C-alpha positions as CSV (number, residue, x, y, z in Angstrom):
1,X,295.0,87.2,325.2
2,X,295.8,85.3,322.1
3,X,295.4,87.4,319.1
4,X,293.7,85.7,316.2
5,X,293.6,87.3,312.8
6,X,290.9,86.1,310.4
7,X,290.8,87.1,306.9
8,X,287.6,87.4,304.8
9,X,285.6,87.2,308.0
10,X,282.8,89.3,306.4
11,X,282.4,86.7,303.9
12,X,280.1,83.6,303.8
13,X,282.3,80.9,305.6
14,X,284.4,83.6,307.2
15,X,281.6,85.3,308.9
16,X,280.6,81.7,310.5
17,X,284.3,81.1,311.6
18,X,284.3,84.8,313.0
19,X,281.4,84.2,315.1
20,X,282.3,80.7,316.3
21,X,285.9,81.9,317.5
22,X,284.2,85.2,319.0
23,X,281.6,83.3,320.9
24,X,283.4,80.2,321.8
25,X,286.8,81.6,322.7
26,X,286.1,84.9,324.9
27,X,289.9,84.8,326.2
28,X,290.9,85.4,322.4
29,X,290.9,88.7,320.7
30,X,289.6,88.1,317.3
31,X,290.5,90.5,314.4
32,X,288.2,90.5,311.5
33,X,290.1,91.7,308.2
34,X,288.0,92.3,305.2
35,X,288.2,94.4,302.3
36,X,284.4,94.2,301.7
37,X,284.3,93.6,298.2
38,X,281.2,92.5,296.7
39,X,281.0,89.3,298.6
40,X,282.1,90.7,302.0
41,X,278.8,91.8,304.0
42,X,279.2,92.8,307.7
43,X,275.5,92.4,308.2
44,X,276.5,88.7,308.2
45,X,278.2,89.1,311.8
46,X,276.3,92.2,313.1
47,X,275.1,89.9,316.0
48,X,278.6,89.9,317.4
49,X,280.1,93.1,316.4
50,X,279.6,94.6,320.0
51,X,281.7,91.9,321.8
52,X,284.7,92.9,323.6
53,X,287.0,90.4,322.2
54,X,286.1,91.4,318.6
55,X,287.6,93.7,316.3
56,X,286.9,94.9,312.5
57,X,289.4,96.0,310.3
58,X,288.8,97.1,306.8
59,X,291.8,96.5,304.8
60,X,292.9,94.6,301.6
61,X,295.5,91.7,301.5
62,X,297.0,92.8,298.5
63,X,298.5,95.8,300.1
64,X,301.9,94.6,301.5
65,X,302.9,97.7,303.4
66,X,299.5,97.6,305.0
67,X,299.5,94.0,306.1
68,X,303.2,94.2,307.4
69,X,302.3,97.4,309.6
70,X,299.0,95.6,310.6
71,X,301.2,92.2,311.7
72,X,303.8,94.6,313.5
73,X,301.2,96.3,315.6
74,X,299.0,93.6,316.7
75,X,301.6,90.7,316.8
76,X,298.9,88.0,316.0
77,X,299.6,84.7,317.4
78,X,297.5,82.9,314.7
79,X,296.0,83.7,311.2
80,X,292.9,81.8,309.8
81,X,293.3,82.8,306.0
82,X,289.8,82.6,304.2
83,X,290.0,85.7,302.1
84,X,290.0,85.0,298.5
85,X,288.2,85.6,295.0
86,X,286.2,82.2,294.5
87,X,283.8,82.3,291.9
88,X,285.2,80.2,289.1
89,X,283.0,82.2,286.3
90,X,284.4,85.6,287.4
91,X,288.0,83.7,287.2
92,X,287.3,82.9,283.5
93,X,286.5,86.7,283.0
94,X,289.2,88.3,284.9
95,X,292.1,86.0,285.8
96,X,294.5,88.5,287.0
97,X,292.1,89.6,290.0
98,X,292.4,86.0,291.3
99,X,296.2,86.1,291.1
100,X,296.5,89.3,292.9
101,X,294.1,88.4,295.7
102,X,294.8,84.4,296.1
103,X,298.4,84.4,295.3
104,X,299.9,87.7,296.1
105,X,297.7,88.6,298.8
106,X,298.5,85.2,300.4
107,X,302.2,85.9,299.8
108,X,301.7,89.1,301.8
109,X,300.3,87.4,304.8
110,X,302.9,84.7,304.7
111,X,305.6,87.4,304.6
112,X,304.3,89.4,307.5
113,X,303.8,86.4,309.4
114,X,307.5,85.0,308.9
115,X,308.7,88.4,310.0
116,X,306.9,88.6,313.5
117,X,307.6,84.9,314.4
118,X,311.0,84.6,313.1
119,X,312.4,84.4,316.6
120,X,309.7,82.6,318.3
121,X,307.2,80.5,316.2
122,X,306.2,78.5,319.3
123,X,302.4,78.2,319.7
124,X,301.9,80.1,316.3
125,X,300.0,78.9,313.4
126,X,299.2,79.9,309.8
127,X,295.9,78.2,308.6
128,X,295.4,78.1,305.0
129,X,291.8,77.6,303.6
130,X,291.8,76.0,300.0
131,X,289.6,74.1,297.8
132,X,289.0,70.8,296.4
133,X,289.2,72.2,293.1
134,X,293.1,72.3,293.1
135,X,293.0,68.6,292.7
136,X,291.3,68.7,289.1
137,X,288.6,66.5,288.1
138,X,287.5,63.1,289.2
139,X,285.9,60.4,287.0
140,X,283.1,58.3,287.7
141,X,284.8,56.7,290.7
142,X,287.5,57.6,293.2
143,X,287.9,60.5,296.0
144,X,290.1,63.2,296.4
145,X,292.5,62.7,299.3
146,X,295.2,64.5,300.8
147,X,297.9,63.0,298.5
148,X,296.1,63.5,295.3
149,X,298.3,65.5,292.9
150,X,297.4,68.9,291.8
151,X,295.6,69.5,288.4
152,X,293.7,72.5,288.4
153,X,291.5,73.5,285.4
154,X,290.2,77.0,285.9
155,X,292.3,80.3,286.6
156,X,290.4,80.0,290.2
157,X,291.8,76.5,291.0
158,X,295.1,77.5,289.6
159,X,295.6,80.3,292.0
160,X,294.5,78.5,295.0
161,X,297.0,75.6,294.0
162,X,299.6,78.3,293.5
163,X,298.6,79.8,297.2
164,X,298.9,76.5,298.7
165,X,302.1,75.9,297.3
166,X,303.6,79.0,298.6
167,X,302.3,78.0,302.0
168,X,304.1,74.7,302.1
169,X,307.1,76.4,300.4
170,X,307.2,78.7,303.5
171,X,306.8,75.8,305.8
172,X,309.8,74.1,304.5
173,X,312.1,77.0,303.8
174,X,311.5,79.1,306.7
175,X,310.0,76.6,309.3
176,X,306.6,78.5,309.3
177,X,304.1,76.4,311.3
178,X,301.0,76.1,308.9
179,X,298.0,73.8,308.3
180,X,295.9,73.6,305.1
181,X,292.5,72.1,304.5
182,X,291.0,71.7,301.3
183,X,287.1,71.5,301.4
184,X,284.1,70.8,299.1
185,X,281.5,73.0,297.9
186,X,279.7,74.9,301.0
187,X,276.3,75.8,301.4
188,X,273.9,77.5,304.1
189,X,272.9,80.7,305.5
190,X,274.8,84.1,304.5
191,X,275.8,82.7,301.0
192,X,276.1,85.3,298.4
193,X,273.6,84.7,295.5
194,X,276.0,84.2,292.9
195,X,276.6,80.6,293.8
196,X,274.0,77.8,292.8
197,X,272.0,77.3,295.9
198,X,271.3,80.8,296.9
199,X,271.0,82.2,293.3
200,X,268.6,79.5,292.4
201,X,266.3,80.0,295.7
202,X,266.2,83.8,294.8
203,X,265.3,83.1,291.4
204,X,262.5,80.6,292.3
205,X,261.2,83.2,294.8
206,X,261.0,85.6,291.6
207,X,259.9,83.1,289.0
208,X,263.1,83.9,287.2
209,X,265.0,81.2,285.0
210,X,267.3,78.4,286.9
211,X,270.5,78.5,284.4
212,X,272.0,74.9,284.6
213,X,275.2,74.5,282.8
214,X,275.4,71.7,280.0
215,X,273.4,68.6,280.8
216,X,273.4,69.4,284.6
217,X,275.2,65.8,285.2
218,X,278.4,67.6,287.0
219,X,278.7,66.1,290.5
220,X,279.6,68.0,293.6
221,X,280.3,67.1,297.2
222,X,278.3,69.6,299.3
223,X,279.3,70.6,302.9
224,X,276.9,72.5,305.3
225,X,278.7,75.9,306.4
226,X,278.3,75.5,310.0
227,X,279.9,72.0,309.8
228,X,282.9,73.3,307.9
229,X,283.3,76.3,310.8
230,X,283.5,73.6,313.4
231,X,286.1,71.7,311.3
232,X,288.2,74.9,310.8
233,X,288.0,75.4,314.7
234,X,289.3,71.7,315.2
235,X,292.1,71.9,312.8
236,X,293.2,75.3,314.0
237,X,293.4,73.9,317.6
238,X,294.3,70.2,317.2
239,X,295.7,69.8,313.8
240,X,299.3,68.8,313.1
241,X,301.7,71.4,311.8
242,X,302.7,70.9,308.2
243,X,299.7,68.7,307.5
244,X,296.7,69.0,305.2
245,X,293.2,67.8,305.9
246,X,290.7,67.2,303.4
247,X,286.9,68.6,304.7
248,X,283.9,67.1,302.8
249,X,280.4,66.2,303.3
250,X,280.4,62.6,302.0
251,X,277.5,64.1,300.0
252,X,277.6,63.9,296.3
253,X,274.8,65.2,294.2
254,X,274.6,65.6,290.3
255,X,273.6,69.4,289.7
256,X,270.4,68.5,288.4
257,X,269.3,66.3,290.9
258,X,270.1,69.0,293.6
259,X,268.0,71.5,291.4
260,X,265.3,69.3,291.3
261,X,265.2,68.5,295.0
262,X,265.5,72.4,295.8
263,X,262.7,73.2,293.4
264,X,260.6,70.4,295.0
265,X,261.3,71.8,298.5
266,X,260.7,75.5,297.4
267,X,257.2,74.4,296.0
268,X,256.2,73.3,299.3
269,X,257.7,76.2,301.3
270,X,256.1,78.9,298.8
271,X,252.7,77.0,298.7
272,X,252.9,76.5,294.8
273,X,251.8,73.6,293.0
274,X,254.3,70.4,292.5
275,X,256.6,70.8,289.6
276,X,255.9,74.6,289.3
277,X,259.8,75.4,290.0
278,X,261.2,72.9,287.9
279,X,259.4,74.5,284.8
280,X,262.0,77.3,285.4
281,X,265.2,75.0,284.8
282,X,267.0,76.3,281.8
283,X,270.0,74.5,280.3
284,X,272.5,77.0,279.5
285,X,275.9,76.9,277.1
286,X,278.4,75.0,279.2
287,X,281.5,77.2,280.7
288,X,285.0,76.6,279.7
289,X,287.2,74.0,281.6
290,X,284.1,72.7,283.7
291,X,285.3,69.9,286.0
292,X,283.1,66.9,285.7
293,X,283.0,65.6,289.2
294,X,284.4,66.6,292.8
295,X,284.4,64.3,295.6
296,X,286.4,64.5,298.9
297,X,287.6,61.6,301.1
298,X,287.4,63.1,304.4
299,X,288.5,60.0,306.5
300,X,291.6,61.6,307.7
301,X,290.2,64.5,309.7
302,X,287.5,62.0,311.1
303,X,290.2,59.5,312.1
304,X,292.7,62.0,313.6
305,X,290.3,64.8,314.9
306,X,287.0,63.2,315.4
307,X,285.2,65.4,312.7
308,X,282.3,64.5,310.8
309,X,279.4,66.4,309.3
310,X,276.6,66.9,311.5
311,X,273.6,67.2,309.3
312,X,272.5,65.3,306.3
313,X,272.2,67.3,302.9
314,X,268.5,67.1,302.9
315,X,268.5,68.4,306.6
316,X,271.0,71.2,305.8
317,X,269.2,72.2,302.6
318,X,266.0,72.6,304.6
319,X,267.7,74.8,307.1
320,X,269.0,76.9,304.4
321,X,265.9,77.6,302.7
322,X,264.2,78.4,305.8
323,X,267.0,80.9,306.7
324,X,266.6,82.4,303.2
325,X,263.0,82.8,303.5
326,X,263.1,84.1,307.0
327,X,265.8,86.7,305.8
328,X,264.1,88.0,302.8
329,X,265.3,91.4,303.4
330,X,268.9,90.2,303.5
331,X,268.7,88.5,300.3
332,X,266.8,91.5,298.6
333,X,269.6,94.0,300.2
334,X,272.3,91.9,298.8
335,X,270.8,91.3,295.3
336,X,270.4,95.3,295.0
337,X,273.6,96.2,296.5
338,X,272.2,98.0,299.4
339,X,274.0,96.0,301.9
340,X,276.9,98.2,301.1
341,X,275.2,100.9,303.1
342,X,275.8,99.1,306.3
343,X,279.4,99.7,306.4
344,X,278.9,103.3,305.9
345,X,276.5,103.5,308.6
346,X,278.3,101.6,311.1
347,X,281.6,102.8,310.2
348,X,281.2,106.1,308.5
349,X,282.7,105.6,305.1
């Protein structure tokens, strides 16, 4: 059986990738490595945890001896590296935590993979998942392509840019077989409610303020998380070594327009009078280094691998709202911290 390590597989994007690999490739042995920090939640993948080709491992990618031993023991054939600190606001408060996880953690994985593949890298692959934020900020026009120069503006994006550079350096210096993808903002089920869409769904439900930075005119390209998981599957299996692929939704929204659309849809679902939720919008002081606009050109992955988004933003947002409203217990357990009890119950501490 081919052995695949997925890091961060209890997180938002990672859980959808783990589910896809476990269910789609029963001939693989899928190992999910997650430190179960605040954003890692095993409830996200409870539906597949009993599958015979799935193993969960609690561990931290910043622990180099642990990572080395893990690779030596299991002799992984592939790595899908999603584990990361990813919230820009947290990176402004504690940038060193992002350096530790996103840079040092990635380095530990690279070193471990290099050590076990040094004599035979045939059929092996190190897949590093990154972000469009490494490219910096766009003006009113233009798109990020795979050759756009890096220009990170936050500690988060700087840490991801650094890790991207190290992956490429290991490819050039040591011949490590790698692929990199840079994706736009993801949304969908199981998203930890610190990011805009799940946070605002939660706040609308509870009649809490909807804090919008600055004037709300910051623009983002949004990608449904299940479409991203499909793209990751494609790149892992069919992408070319030492290549980068940008993954985006061709789906730009100004934050204020997105929030108003979300409010309209939530009013319908919650049987509230039109305009009720919009009254919760509260403009707050802008954060430092806030990038004006991100937009991905996903032409390359479409042309070479045939990938394209399967849903419009309106369809994906509708599915996302329905999921959160149908899984209110999950949302309340995550916001209260009670989801941490799941690991204790399943694995005994």
